[in-house]
C-alpha positions, 0 to 999 in steps of 0.5 A: 171363101170370105170370113163370116161375121155376125152382128148383134143389134138392137133395133132403135126404129120403134119402141119394140127394140127387136134383137136383130142378128145380121150374118155377112160373108165378106161385104155380102149380107147373107141373113137378117133375123129377129126383125118384126117389120121391114123397117127393122130389116132396113135399119139393120142393113144400113147399120152394118153397111153404112151407119148414119146418125143425126148430129147435135151440137152448138155453135157460137152466137154473136150479139145474142142473149146466149153465147151459143145456140143448139143445132142439129142435122136435119137428116142422118149423116154417115157416121164416119163424117161425124168428127169432120162435121164437129170440127167444122161446127167448132169454127162457126159463129152466127149473128143474132137473131137466130130462129128455130129451124134456121139453116146455119150450114147448107149441105154439110160436107156434101151430105145433103143434110143441113145444120139447123138451129133448134132454139132461138138465140 
């Protein structure tokens, strides 16, 4: 028999902030309670099986008004890849001008997420 684990989460999908509890036996989800909508259920399942986050950072700009430009992923990426993605971003330098929404790095680490500029530089 596998170990039974309980995870208590606060849903961040909408302003309700539902308190959700996920019960797992080994790698299998046995029960999800506390969510008030299907999106809360999906959030809880993802959070305990493969958490993802949108990453925000800055990259260097050459020849711009500012020395850096803010960037973010255009979709959530696996949380476990954040340190490796941040390491890659530390080595990036782009040429000015930079436009809002401009793709700085396409398909970062094979995640299908792009690193995009969030302001002009």
